[in-house]
C-alpha positions in Angstrom: -3.5 -50.8 -88.0 -5.1 -50.5 -85.3 -2.9 -51.9 -82.2 -4.5 -52.3 -79.1 -2.6 -50.2 -77.0 -3.7 -46.5 -79.0 -7.2 -48.2 -79.5 -9.7 -45.6 -79.5 -12.7 -46.8 -80.1 -13.4 -47.4 -76.2 -13.5 -43.7 -75.6 -16.6 -44.0 -77.6 -20.0 -42.5 -77.2 -21.0 -45.3 -78.4 -20.1 -48.0 -76.6 -21.4 -45.9 -73.9 -23.5 -48.2 -71.2 -26.1 -46.2 -68.8 -25.4 -46.3 -65.2 -27.3 -46.2 -62.8 -27.8 -43.0 -61.1 -28.0 -43.5 -57.2 -30.0 -41.6 -55.4 -29.1 -41.3 -51.5 -32.1 -41.2 -49.1 -31.8 -39.3 -46.1 -31.7 -41.8 -43.0 -33.9 -40.5 -40.4 -31.3 -41.8 -37.5 -28.0 -40.6 -39.7 -29.9 -36.9 -39.5 -30.2 -36.7 -35.5 -27.0 -38.1 -35.1 -26.0 -35.3 -37.8 -27.7 -32.8 -36.0 -26.5 -34.1 -32.3 -22.9 -33.7 -33.0 -23.5 -30.4 -34.0 -25.1 -29.4 -31.5 -22.6 -30.5 -29.6 -19.8 -29.0 -31.0 -21.0 -25.7 -31.1 -21.7 -25.9 -27.8 -17.7 -27.1 -27.0 -16.9 -24.1 -29.4 -18.7 -21.7 -27.6 -17.8 -23.5 -24.0 -13.7 -23.0 -24.8 -14.5 -19.5 -26.1 -16.2 -18.4 -23.1 -13.8 -20.4 -21.6 -10.8 -18.5 -23.5 -12.5 -14.8 -22.3 -12.3 -15.7 -19.4 -8.8 -16.3 -18.9 -7.8 -13.0 -20.6 -10.1 -11.2 -18.3 -8.6 -13.0 -14.8 -5.1 -12.1 -16.2 -6.2 -8.7 -16.6 -7.8 -8.5 -13.6 -5.4 -10.1 -11.8 -2.3 -7.0 -14.1 -4.6 -4.2 -12.6 -4.3 -5.8 -9.0 -0.2 -6.3 -8.8 -0.3 -2.9 -10.6 -2.2 -1.6 -7.1 -0.1 -3.2 -5.6 2.8 -1.6 -6.5 1.9 0.9 -6.2 0.6 1.1 -3.0 4.0 -0.6 -1.2 5.8 2.8 -3.3 3.8 5.1 -2.0 4.9 3.0 1.3 8.0 3.8 1.0 7.5 7.0 -0.6 5.4 7.8 3.7 8.3 5.8 5.9 11.4 7.8 4.5 9.3 11.1 4.4 8.5 10.0 8.0 11.9 9.1 9.0 12.6 12.9 7.5 10.4 14.3 10.0 11.7 12.0 12.8 15.2 13.6 12.6 14.2 16.6 11.9 11.8 17.4 15.1 14.0 15.3 16.8 16.9 17.9 16.3 14.6 20.3 17.0 13.2 19.1 20.5 16.8 18.1 21.6 17.9 19.8 24.9 20.8 21.5 23.3 18.2 23.3 21.4 16.2 23.5 24.0 18.4 24.4 26.4 19.9 27.3 23.7 16.4 28.7 23.6 15.8 29.3 26.7 19.3 30.9 27.5 19.4 33.5 24.6 15.9 34.1 23.9 14.3 33.4 27.2 17.6 35.0 29.7 18.0 32.7 32.2 20.7 30.7 33.9 21.9 27.9 35.0 21.5 27.2 38.6 24.9 28.2 41.0 25.4 25.2 43.5 24.9 27.9 46.4 21.4 28.6 45.3 20.5 25.0 45.5 18.8 23.9 49.5 18.4 20.4 49.7 15.7 19.1 52.0 16.1 16.1 53.7 12.5 14.6 56.1 13.3 12.3 59.2 10.1 9.9 58.6 7.3 12.6 59.6 5.4 14.5 56.8 6.5 17.7 58.1 8.5 20.6 56.9 10.2 22.7 59.1 10.9 26.2 58.0 14.3 27.4 58.4 14.2 29.8 60.9 17.6 32.1 59.6 16.4 32.5 56.2 13.0 33.7 58.0 15.3 36.5 60.0 17.3 38.2 57.5 13.8 38.2 55.5 12.4 40.1 59.2 15.6 41.7 59.2 15.3 43.6 55.5 11.8 45.0 56.0 13.2 46.4 59.4 15.8 47.9 57.9 13.3 49.1 54.8 10.7 50.7 57.1 13.7 52.1 58.9 14.9 54.3 56.4 11.2 55.0 54.8 10.4 56.2 58.1 14.1 58.5 58.1 13.2 60.1 54.8 9.9 61.8 56.5 
């Protein structure tokens, strides 16, 4: 009762044919190509790793530089604000009104009356003439003072 569909005799150990083993012989040219390929692959890998490290380092340096620039801009804005404040404060301290108030209140000075102003006109010459009337008044004052001192003694 053997059918061809179920013929298991084909797998029995009696029908085993010894097959030839294939021996692998290293071909020197192929071995050289393989070594060169591995070397090229290693060099390419090292190059890519170095490239990636340099890219990361470049990004790190750019970030640090950007942070330094932002800090400098922030410092500049702060200093400009302080300069504006101090300029305003200085202007308010030295304004003409404040100077006038200081002179009047602290030093006791008063504004000049128009009667105290005497204008001098020069008529095409470099000579200044003295007013004789004022000189006579001064001599009259000294004469009266000397007369009063003599009258007392």
